[in-house]
C-alpha positions in Angstrom: 86.0 147.6 113.1 86.2 144.9 115.8 82.5 144.0 115.2 83.2 143.7 111.4 86.2 141.5 112.1 84.2 139.2 114.5 81.3 139.1 112.0 83.8 138.0 109.2 85.2 135.2 111.5 81.7 134.1 112.4 80.7 133.9 108.8 83.9 132.0 107.9 83.2 129.5 110.7 79.6 129.1 109.6 80.6 128.3 106.0 83.2 125.8 107.2 80.6 124.0 109.3 78.2 124.1 106.4 80.8 122.6 104.1 81.5 119.9 106.7 77.8 119.2 107.1 77.4 118.8 103.3 80.4 116.5 103.3 78.9 114.2 106.0 75.2 114.4 105.0 75.4 114.3 101.3 78.2 111.9 100.1 78.6 111.4 96.3 78.4 107.6 96.3 78.9 105.6 93.2 75.5 104.3 92.0 76.2 103.7 88.3 78.1 105.1 85.3 75.4 107.8 85.3 76.4 109.0 88.7 80.0 109.3 87.7 79.0 111.2 84.6 76.7 113.5 86.6 79.5 114.3 89.1 82.0 115.3 86.4 79.3 117.2 84.6 78.7 119.2 87.7 82.4 119.8 88.4 82.9 120.9 84.8 79.9 123.2 84.8 80.7 125.2 87.9 84.3 125.7 86.7 85.8 125.6 90.2 87.8 122.4 89.6 89.3 123.8 86.4 90.1 127.2 88.0 92.2 125.6 90.8 93.4 122.4 89.1 93.9 123.8 85.6 93.5 121.6 82.5 94.8 118.5 84.2 92.4 116.8 86.6 95.1 114.6 88.0 98.1 114.8 90.4 101.4 116.4 89.7 104.9 115.0 89.6 107.3 116.8 92.0 110.4 114.7 91.3 112.1 112.0 93.4 112.7 113.1 96.1 110.0 115.7 95.7 111.0 119.3 95.2 109.0 122.5 95.6 107.2 123.1 92.3 104.4 125.1 90.8 101.1 123.2 91.3 100.0 123.5 87.7 103.4 123.0 86.2 103.8 119.7 88.3 100.7 118.4 86.5 102.2 119.1 83.1 105.5 117.5 84.3 103.5 114.4 85.3 102.4 113.9 81.7 106.0 114.1 80.3 107.3 111.8 83.1 104.6 109.3 82.2 105.5 109.5 78.5 109.2 108.8 79.3 108.4 106.0 81.8 106.2 104.3 79.3 108.7 104.6 76.5 106.3 106.6 74.4 108.9 109.3 73.6 110.6 106.8 71.3 107.4 106.5 69.1 107.1 108.4 65.9 104.8 111.3 65.1 101.4 110.1 63.9 101.2 107.3 66.6 97.5 106.9 67.4 96.6 107.2 71.1 93.4 106.6 73.0 93.2 108.6 76.2 90.7 106.8 78.4 89.2 109.1 81.0 90.6 112.2 79.3 88.8 114.8 81.5 88.9 118.2 79.8 91.7 117.1 77.5 94.9 118.4 79.2 97.0 115.3 78.6 95.6 114.7 75.2 96.6 118.2 74.1 100.2 117.7 75.4 100.5 114.3 73.6 99.3 115.8 70.4 101.2 119.1 70.6 104.5 118.0 72.1 104.9 114.5 70.6 103.0 114.7 67.4 100.5 111.9 68.3 97.0 111.6 66.9 94.9 111.5 70.0 91.3 110.4 70.7 90.1 111.3 74.2 87.1 109.6 75.8 85.2 110.4 78.9 81.8 109.4 80.3 80.9 113.1 80.9 79.3 115.1 78.0 80.3 118.4 79.6 83.9 117.4 79.8 83.9 116.6 76.1 82.3 120.0 75.3 84.9 121.8 77.4 87.8 119.7 76.0 86.7 120.7 72.5 86.5 124.4 73.5 90.1 124.3 74.9 91.6 122.4 71.9 92.9 124.4 68.9 91.4 123.3 65.6 94.8 122.5 64.1 95.7 120.1 66.9 95.3 116.3 66.2 93.2 115.7 69.3 89.5 114.8 69.2 87.1 114.0 72.0 83.9 111.9 72.4 81.6 110.5 75.1 82.4 106.8 75.7 82.2 104.3 78.4 85.5 102.7 79.4 83.7 99.6 80.5 82.4 99.1 76.9 84.5 101.1 74.5 82.9 101.7 71.1 86.1 101.1 69.1 86.9 97.9 67.2 89.6 95.5 68.4 93.2 96.6 67.7 92.3 100.3 66.9 95.2 102.2 68.6 99.0 102.1 68.9 98.9 103.3 72.4 96.2 103.3 75.2 96.7 105.8 77.9 94.8 106.4 81.1 95.3 108.5 84.2 93.3 108.1 87.4 90.2 106.6 85.8 90.4 103.1 87.3 88.8 103.9 90.7 85.5 104.8 88.9 85.3 101.4 87.2 82.9 98.9 88.9 84.5 95.8 87.4 88.3 96.1 87.1 88.6 92.9 85.1 86.3 94.3 82.4 88.2 97.6 82.4 91.5 95.8 82.0 90.2 93.8 79.1 88.8 96.8 77.3 92.0 98.7 77.6 93.9 95.9 76.0 91.2 94.9 73.5 91.4 98.2 71.6 95.2 98.1 71.5 97.0 96.9 68.4 99.3 93.9 68.7 102.7 95.2 69.8 101.0 98.4 71.1 101.7 99.9 74.5 99.3 100.3 77.4 100.3 103.0 80.0 98.1 103.5 83.0 98.5 105.7 86.1 96.1 105.1 89.0 95.1 105.5 92.6 95.4 102.1 94.3 94.7 100.6 97.6 97.3 98.6 99.5 97.0 94.9 98.7 94.8 93.7 101.5 95.4 90.1 100.7 98.8 90.4 102.2 97.9 92.8 105.0 94.1 93.2 105.7 92.7 96.6 106.5 91.9 97.3 110.1 88.8 99.1 111.3 90.1 102.6 110.9 91.6 101.9 107.5 88.3 100.5 106.3 86.5 103.7 107.6 89.0 106.0 105.7 88.7 103.9 102.5 84.9 104.0 102.6 85.0 107.8 102.8 87.4 107.9 99.8 84.9 105.8 97.9 81.8 107.5 98.9 82.9 111.1 98.4 84.2 111.0 94.8 81.9 108.4 93.1 84.3 105.5 93.4 82.9 101.9 93.5 86.3 100.4 94.5 90.1 100.7 94.4 92.3 98.0 93.0 95.7 97.2 94.4 98.8 97.5 92.1 99.3 93.8 92.4 95.7 93.0 91.8 95.2 95.1 88.7 98.5 93.9 87.1 97.2 90.4 87.7 93.9 91.3 86.0 95.8 92.7 83.0 97.8 89.5 82.6 94.7 87.3 83.1 93.2 88.7 79.9 95.7 86.7 77.9 96.4 89.8 75.8 99.7 90.8 77.5 103.1 90.0 76.0 105.3 88.8 78.9 104.5 90.5 82.2 103.1 93.9 83.3 105.7 96.4 84.5 104.6 98.3 87.5 106.0 101.2 89.6 105.0 103.1 92.7 104.8 106.9 92.2 103.4 107.7 95.6 106.4 109.7 96.7 106.7 112.1 93.7 102.9 112.7 93.6 102.3 113.1 97.3 102.7 116.9 97.6 99.7 117.3 95.3 97.1 116.8 98.0 98.1 119.6 100.3 99.1 121.7 97.3 95.6 121.5 96.0 94.2 122.8 99.3 96.9 125.6 99.4 95.6 126.8 96.0 92.4 128.0 97.7 94.5 130.0 100.1 97.0 131.6 97.7 94.4 132.3 95.0 91.5 133.8 96.9 90.2 135.4 93.7 88.3 132.2 93.3 86.1 133.1 96.2 85.1 136.3 94.4 84.5 134.6 91.1 82.4 131.7 92.4 80.8 133.4 95.4 79.6 131.8 98.6 78.3 128.7 96.9 81.7 128.2 95.2 83.4 128.7 98.6 81.2 126.1 100.2 81.8 123.6 97.4 85.5 124.1 97.7 85.5 123.7 101.5 83.4 120.6 101.1 86.4 118.9 99.3 89.0 119.7 102.0 88.2 116.6 104.2 88.5 114.2 101.3 91.8 115.8 100.2 93.2 115.5 103.7 92.1 111.9 103.9 93.7 111.2 100.6 97.0 112.7 101.9 96.7 110.6 105.0 96.0 107.4 103.1 98.8 107.9 100.6 101.2 109.1 103.2 100.5 106.1 105.5 100.7 103.5 102.8 97.0 102.7 102.8 96.9 104.0 99.2 99.6 103.9 96.6 100.0 105.6 93.2 100.4 102.8 90.8 102.0 102.9 87.3 101.3 100.1 84.8 103.0 99.4 81.4 102.0 96.4 79.2 102.6 95.4 75.6 99.8 93.9 73.6 100.5 90.3 72.6 100.4 89.4 68.9 97.8 86.8 69.8 95.5 86.1 72.7 96.9 83.4 75.0 94.4 80.6 75.6 93.4 80.1 79.2 94.8 76.6 79.3 98.3 77.9 78.3 98.1 80.6 80.9 97.3 78.0 83.6 100.2 75.8 82.4 102.6 78.7 82.5 101.5 79.7 86.0 101.8 76.2 87.4 105.0 75.1 85.6 107.8 74.2 88.0 110.6 76.8 88.3 
């Protein structure tokens, strides 16, 4: 009995060390949009991410101040909170929505089912599109296709609402991403974005340890760069396609419990170890250091969870007018 127990502990420690070695020796650095697509194809194929994170590959909303909440329910709650914050709950059924970076379609299905919107979800991952289609009832007004958020295939002014959750860190050029989101939005339409953001280092530069942590967060999950809340809102306004100013909010506090909760899922739902075997366990363990670093970064203020809301202007503002408005005396 004792020998079996010791053997189990030794095996567990070996797998932990193996996971850590994989984490350190084989990072998933951003190389191109193909590397992002490949990463999400792999995560979708093995099914581990869906098993533990459900249909929503994004953080949950735990209230403000945060309260204990079911991990998967908090993710659904996030979608409804984002709808209310963006003022989308006042829009009529039939409103057309583009969900940029839709994952396997969790948010798209809620928007279509609970609010009567007509939703098109796009992702760079073919396997995510396939899985989203499998999970979506045929009578639901939600469709999915492969598309690149840096060069969306839709004509100008195609949608009443453009919606995006946690896609921005994968975008190599945030200015192009900002313009594409607004380009496909109809005049008077609403853009609502939720994203992981870095602290504005123009105001407080990152020190050595912060740079080290941020580099790991980039390298492990195919992120080319993080924008700051201030920086991305400036990029949206710089397009000349925003009516007035961009409204922002910091949702770090209500989303913060998600990081440790996601690790806890592996402990309270050990059936995943049986379903996915040793390789699944190793893959899961491999993600723990990044999840802990995310919790550290968001908890320490190095990262922030940014919310953005903008209304599409009826006309593009010429650059000269924008310069005049920015330099006009108060």
